[in-house]
GUPAKOL-373392 format. One line per field, with one value per residue (C-alpha): residue number from 1; residue in one letter; x, y, z. Coordinates in Angstrom, 3 decimals, padded with zeros to 6 digits. Layout:
REM residues N
n NUM:...
res a:...
X X:...
Y Y:...
Z Z:...
***
This chain:
REM residues 367
n 1:2:3:4:5:6:7:8:9:10:11:12:13:14:15:16:17:18:19:20:21:22:23:24:25:26:27:28:29:30:31:32:33:34:35:36:37:38:39:40:41:42:43:44:45:46:47:48:49:50:51:52:53:54:55:56:57:58:59:60:61:62:63:64:65:66:67:68:69:70:71:72:73:74:75:76:77:78:79:80:81:82:83:84:85:86:87:88:89:90:91:92:93:94:95:96:97:98:99:100:101:102:103:104:105:106:107:108:109:110:111:112:113:114:115:116:117:118:119:120:121:122:123:124:125:126:127:128:129:130:131:132:133:134:135:136:137:138:139:140:141:142:143:144:145:146:147:148:149:150:151:152:153:154:155:156:157:158:159:160:161:162:163:164:165:166:167:168:169:170:171:172:173:174:175:176:177:178:179:180:181:182:183:184:185:186:187:188:189:190:191:192:193:194:195:196:197:198:199:200:201:202:203:204:205:206:207:208:209:210:211:212:213:214:215:216:217:218:219:220:221:222:223:224:225:226:227:228:229:230:231:232:233:234:235:236:237:238:239:240:241:242:243:244:245:246:247:248:249:250:251:252:253:254:255:256:257:258:259:260:261:262:263:264:265:266:267:268:269:270:271:272:273:274:275:276:277:278:279:280:281:282:283:284:285:286:287:288:289:290:291:292:293:294:295:296:297:298:299:300:301:302:303:304:305:306:307:308:309:310:311:312:313:314:315:316:317:318:319:320:321:322:323:324:325:326:327:328:329:330:331:332:333:334:335:336:337:338:339:340:341:342:343:344:345:346:347:348:349:350:351:352:353:354:355:356:357:358:359:360:361:362:363:364:365:366:367
res x:x:x:x:x:x:x:x:x:x:x:x:x:x:x:x:x:x:x:x:x:x:x:x:x:x:x:x:x:x:x:x:x:x:x:x:x:x:x:x:x:x:x:x:x:x:x:x:x:x:x:x:x:x:x:x:x:x:x:x:x:x:x:x:x:x:x:x:x:x:x:x:x:x:x:x:x:x:x:x:x:x:x:x:x:x:x:x:x:x:x:x:x:x:x:x:x:x:x:x:x:x:x:x:x:x:x:x:x:x:x:x:x:x:x:x:x:x:x:x:x:x:x:x:x:x:x:x:x:x:x:x:x:x:x:x:x:x:x:x:x:x:x:x:x:x:x:x:x:x:x:x:x:x:x:x:x:x:x:x:x:x:x:x:x:x:x:x:x:x:x:x:x:x:x:x:x:x:x:x:x:x:x:x:x:x:x:x:x:x:x:x:x:x:x:x:x:x:x:x:x:x:x:x:x:x:x:x:x:x:x:x:x:x:x:x:x:x:x:x:x:x:x:x:x:x:x:x:x:x:x:x:x:x:x:x:x:x:x:x:x:x:x:x:x:x:x:x:x:x:x:x:x:x:x:x:x:x:x:x:x:x:x:x:x:x:x:x:x:x:x:x:x:x:x:x:x:x:x:x:x:x:x:x:x:x:x:x:x:x:x:x:x:x:x:x:x:x:x:x:x:x:x:x:x:x:x:x:x:x:x:x:x:x:x:x:x:x:x:x:x:x:x:x:x:x:x:x:x:x:x:x:x:x:x:x:x:x:x:x:x:x:x:x:x:x:x:x:x:x:x:x:x:x:x:x:x:x:x:x:x:x:x:x:x:x:x
X 103.705:100.909:097.867:096.962:094.021:094.700:097.860:095.772:095.097:098.531:099.971:096.849:096.438:099.999:099.743:096.494:097.461:100.832:099.153:096.754:099.702:101.657:098.618:098.135:101.787:101.568:098.421:099.807:102.976:100.914:098.789:101.646:104.645:103.313:104.356:107.819:107.389:110.482:112.128:110.444:107.115:108.051:107.256:103.661:100.974:097.156:097.069:098.321:095.292:091.943:090.078:091.962:095.006:094.017:094.224:096.476:099.354:100.081:100.786:104.261:107.173:106.845:103.144:102.589:104.070:101.880:098.788:099.774:100.107:096.800:095.074:096.910:099.050:102.676:104.407:107.855:110.079:109.023:109.903:106.712:108.233:110.486:107.352:106.108:102.450:100.704:100.284:099.099:096.752:095.242:094.885:093.038:090.668:090.071:089.712:086.908:085.157:085.669:083.917:086.993:089.259:092.633:094.579:092.166:092.364:096.145:095.950:093.288:095.272:098.384:096.558:094.726:097.918:099.835:097.255:097.423:101.222:101.532:099.167:101.348:104.628:103.258:102.121:105.416:107.472:105.178:105.860:109.618:110.442:107.435:104.847:107.120:109.510:106.563:105.187:108.577:109.042:105.815:106.395:109.865:108.622:105.724:108.112:110.833:111.444:110.420:107.372:105.508:105.406:103.103:100.241:101.378:100.685:103.770:104.143:105.915:102.864:101.857:105.385:105.781:102.523:103.598:107.103:105.881:103.158:105.777:107.886:104.846:103.979:107.586:107.567:104.424:105.889:103.387:105.823:103.347:101.915:105.470:106.062:102.790:103.366:106.988:105.897:103.393:106.128:108.316:105.433:105.248:108.847:112.270:113.635:111.495:114.612:116.041:113.389:114.465:117.704:115.907:112.952:115.233:117.024:113.693:112.904:116.356:115.857:112.318:111.670:110.507:113.233:112.331:108.681:109.559:112.025:109.466:107.020:109.509:110.251:106.713:107.934:110.119:107.507:104.914:107.336:107.727:104.234:105.658:108.085:105.356:102.971:105.539:106.189:102.497:101.880:104.920:106.987:109.917:109.954:113.011:111.874:111.893:115.677:116.152:114.180:116.465:119.526:118.261:116.397:118.245:121.546:121.577:123.958:125.211:128.531:131.150:132.372:128.990:127.985:131.523:130.946:128.081:130.076:133.022:130.711:128.951:132.292:133.225:129.906:130.440:127.129:128.303:124.890:123.565:126.620:126.030:122.477:123.774:126.241:123.502:121.196:124.021:124.637:120.936:121.032:123.806:121.870:118.765:120.809:122.124:119.079:116.101:117.293:119.598:116.790:115.793:119.311:119.808:116.780:118.053:121.539:120.181:117.955:121.109:123.311:120.872:120.822:124.576:125.177:122.730:123.487:122.792:125.501:123.416:123.299:124.755:122.476:119.409:116.296:118.182:116.140:112.939:114.349:115.366:112.228:110.547:113.388:111.220:113.629:115.912:113.224:112.790:116.540:116.384:113.662:116.018:118.679:116.404:114.631:114.253:111.448:113.883:115.795:112.527:111.309:114.566:114.579:110.931:111.467:114.504:112.719:109.583:111.534:113.188:109.820:108.317:111.081:110.666:106.883:107.198:109.745:107.601:104.509:106.456:107.820:111.370:113.001:112.984:113.897
Y 458.825:460.346:458.203:459.124:457.075:458.254:456.118:452.949:453.358:453.401:450.375:448.302:449.414:448.507:445.136:444.231:445.186:443.483:440.261:440.320:440.715:437.935:435.668:436.236:435.448:432.218:431.028:431.929:429.988:426.927:427.178:427.664:425.911:423.152:420.477:420.543:420.926:421.256:418.411:419.604:418.291:414.978:416.716:417.231:415.692:415.416:418.098:420.624:420.126:421.441:423.954:423.945:425.674:429.244:428.489:425.428:427.221:428.957:425.681:424.332:422.845:423.689:424.424:420.694:420.741:423.650:421.904:418.606:420.293:422.087:418.781:416.260:418.191:417.404:414.031:412.508:411.497:414.149:417.563:419.042:420.442:422.709:424.622:426.731:426.502:429.863:429.895:426.272:426.683:429.747:427.671:425.013:427.593:429.350:426.006:425.060:428.345:427.727:424.358:422.156:423.842:424.234:425.169:427.982:428.963:429.175:431.516:433.656:433.927:434.949:437.548:439.067:439.204:440.606:443.328:444.395:444.205:446.541:449.022:449.054:449.241:452.287:453.912:453.283:454.579:457.574:458.572:458.038:459.139:460.860:459.995:459.678:457.292:455.335:454.756:453.674:451.336:449.406:449.407:447.875:445.388:444.347:443.797:441.961:438.599:436.536:438.690:435.925:434.167:436.898:435.207:431.595:428.981:430.101:432.069:435.151:437.445:436.622:437.105:440.418:441.670:440.774:442.211:445.565:445.729:445.128:448.021:450.295:449.394:450.038:453.449:454.272:453.024:450.178:447.515:444.947:444.951:444.667:441.556:439.964:440.667:439.509:436.364:435.627:436.269:433.723:431.254:431.885:431.159:430.718:433.894:435.802:435.705:438.409:440.817:440.628:442.700:445.609:445.470:445.269:448.367:450.192:449.169:450.128:453.649:453.986:456.448:453.599:451.114:448.398:448.316:448.349:445.465:443.518:443.959:442.673:439.705:438.522:437.380:434.434:433.546:433.159:431.197:428.686:427.502:425.805:423.379:422.746:421.894:419.547:417.887:417.145:416.215:414.109:413.909:415.921:419.581:420.394:418.569:421.886:421.996:418.301:418.589:421.367:419.247:415.987:417.156:420.308:419.569:422.986:423.559:426.436:427.784:428.510:431.305:433.012:434.566:434.091:430.335:430.655:432.996:430.583:427.665:429.673:430.488:426.806:425.958:428.771:430.378:433.724:435.072:434.412:436.087:439.112:439.308:439.074:441.882:444.057:443.483:444.243:447.540:448.362:447.436:449.943:452.580:451.822:452.178:455.585:457.091:455.547:454.401:451.898:449.456:449.303:448.569:446.058:444.061:443.887:442.840:440.246:438.860:438.161:437.064:434.426:432.155:432.660:431.494:428.577:427.400:424.228:421.822:421.062:424.688:427.229:430.070:427.908:430.074:433.305:435.175:434.311:434.852:438.455:439.610:440.194:442.495:445.450:448.210:447.164:448.359:451.550:452.094:451.403:454.039:456.607:455.791:455.669:459.019:460.284:459.105:457.623:455.702:454.500:453.300:451.473:449.827:448.806:447.352:445.340:444.006:443.270:441.343:439.212:438.677:437.498:434.930:433.720:433.370:431.362:429.046:428.684:427.813:425.130:423.546:424.861:425.650:429.367:429.812
Z 064.871:062.814:062.153:058.588:057.381:053.848:053.949:053.529:049.822:048.094:049.884:049.368:045.760:044.811:046.527:044.791:041.248:041.607:042.815:039.869:037.485:039.173:039.086:035.352:034.635:036.635:034.871:031.430:032.242:033.135:029.981:027.513:029.064:031.300:028.796:030.330:034.092:036.231:038.069:041.253:039.949:041.566:044.878:043.787:045.986:046.074:048.785:046.230:043.960:045.076:042.910:039.606:038.151:039.011:042.738:042.803:041.075:044.396:046.160:045.494:047.446:051.167:050.725:051.109:054.618:055.715:054.371:055.959:059.359:058.864:058.132:060.328:062.818:063.656:063.442:063.977:062.275:059.807:058.409:059.843:063.092:061.000:059.976:062.845:063.892:063.528:059.741:059.350:062.312:060.632:057.457:059.443:060.925:057.602:055.831:058.189:057.421:053.685:053.903:053.891:051.347:053.106:049.964:049.183:052.849:052.633:049.653:051.340:054.585:052.638:050.559:053.524:055.584:052.613:052.044:055.684:055.681:052.691:054.307:057.429:055.480:053.707:056.959:058.701:055.779:055.389:058.981:058.698:055.151:053.578:050.943:047.895:049.623:051.009:047.511:046.202:049.162:048.625:044.851:045.184:047.778:045.525:042.592:044.498:042.770:045.789:046.509:044.686:048.077:049.411:047.566:047.886:050.541:052.461:055.694:054.275:054.212:057.774:059.053:057.215:058.726:062.266:061.813:060.502:063.147:065.846:064.521:064.421:068.003:069.052:067.385:069.364:072.649:073.066:074.188:075.465:071.955:070.646:072.737:071.677:067.978:068.087:069.905:067.157:064.578:066.380:066.209:062.449:061.437:062.991:061.408:063.878:066.039:063.752:065.037:068.661:068.610:066.919:069.289:072.321:071.019:070.771:074.346:075.633:074.318:075.698:078.565:080.827:079.949:082.450:081.478:077.774:078.125:080.127:077.264:074.686:076.969:076.284:072.840:073.939:076.545:073.792:071.631:074.479:073.575:070.477:072.157:074.730:071.897:070.339:073.690:074.099:070.456:069.546:072.732:071.325:072.440:070.311:067.200:065.291:065.773:065.020:061.770:060.523:061.299:059.835:056.732:055.651:057.414:059.055:061.919:064.026:062.782:065.468:063.186:063.141:059.789:058.495:058.502:056.046:053.826:053.666:052.900:050.184:048.546:048.640:046.958:044.417:045.373:044.053:043.014:046.499:047.990:045.761:047.101:050.664:049.990:048.514:051.474:053.914:052.121:052.354:056.031:056.629:054.681:056.761:059.954:058.931:057.220:059.014:062.409:064.074:064.854:061.182:060.031:062.827:061.716:058.128:059.201:061.625:058.849:056.840:059.741:061.002:057.904:057.465:061.023:060.866:057.344:055.385:054.279:051.188:050.036:052.484:051.396:050.836:050.377:051.137:048.492:050.328:053.805:053.140:051.296:054.670:055.779:054.841:056.012:053.137:050.720:052.727:052.375:048.641:048.363:049.907:047.303:044.249:044.060:040.504:038.244:035.758:038.425:039.943:036.545:035.785:039.207:038.894:035.406:036.526:039.596:037.588:034.956:037.628:039.316:036.023:035.587:039.163:038.774:035.553:037.136:040.251:038.210:036.315:039.492:039.348:042.675:043.490:047.134
***
């Protein structure tokens, strides 16, 4: 793959201006509409208040769990084991360097990881699809409604960075790097499992198949550090599974993804199902136009939450779970080519993003 240093600028530029815009919308929402905060405000905690509204607005909902882990580590019984360790440990390290400001550290880690991720998404798309498609890809990704999490105290930015970096390493045939990056992705969030089929496919097609597969096998070996950590810390190596079952009532469907679809229909989650259908279509497009591994990652990103769904809300957080399936945005960029279509798509995505940011700022559940 070509190493074009000029590819740094567009991805980074789009990420930065979009974060500034999102930040302004969030602060304006707090200033003008905070008289009627959402019902989720009852989940507020002292950990989510540190340096004032401008920073604190990016700590909501699950941010409290990440900050709790960063400050106090894991405990049981608790929801904390459901949140994988790499991101909160980075918050703890950055918080120490920022003189004891973990919330600020969480925002900084997310923004730095997001900046790097957008640079790599642009580079990867540039090599696969060309400059115009690369610009559209990072634009659509920056305007996706749940892209607001790329600047929040959530692990999306870090995971996106590791996922894209793993694909880049696979394209370059550096499979020990692939295994290390995928392992770190697995230590960031459970949906890292969705990366593995695509990376195994890359390795299977490599000239030195055995060596490539051995490199990818480093990923689950690194992930094994997490249950080991939990065993030492709280005496329950599988507490990350137990927390999902107890708190969110997630369970493995014997019907695979079909189980989640049936449950979603029963719960009348039709908007979420429409999103799933759209992402599946983009996954198929990615498979055909970009490469099988790219489509496989998108489809696995949808299949995983459908297979391991929640009884409370079968497609809980699906909007956030699929925003890191970056090949879907690459596929969208191959479908939307003209300036007019690009403008319409960007306006629609931007409008939805604005609504999501306002709701987030006012403590309404987003994803």
